[in-house]
Phi, psi and omega in degrees: 000144177258167183300327180297335183270353181288125182291157178301134178089350181266153180239142177212167180258137179287130179260319186206141176248117181268202183091172181228152172055233186297324180297312180298317179298320180295316179299316179295319179297330180280359177100005179276077186248141177309135181099346181280138174277137181226137179240135175277121181272309177198162177239136181302152182307325180271005176093357182207127009270188181238136180258131184238157170239125178206148176050032176083010177219168179253142186222138177245127179228162177286152178299325178302320178286324180297331179293342182269358182252115182268135181255154176291132175296146181299128180285141176290151181297132182287138177291147179285139179264126180279140178284140175250136181260000000 
């Protein structure tokens, strides 16, 4: 799933940042680094841009750029391990 598909109010972890050259460097410089948690705050009325919260600040990016950011699929809940005596 890419960042553009994340619903408002949901949080996910960045898995991969795509793009090439200057665009990729700009995204990384803005803090969109693999492993970072990102929350969608709101989407503009016409659908572009998208406002995000990450690393303690808010960031607005174009949907075109959000399509280049791959998110970690939600992990299934881990089963509880029973203690053995």
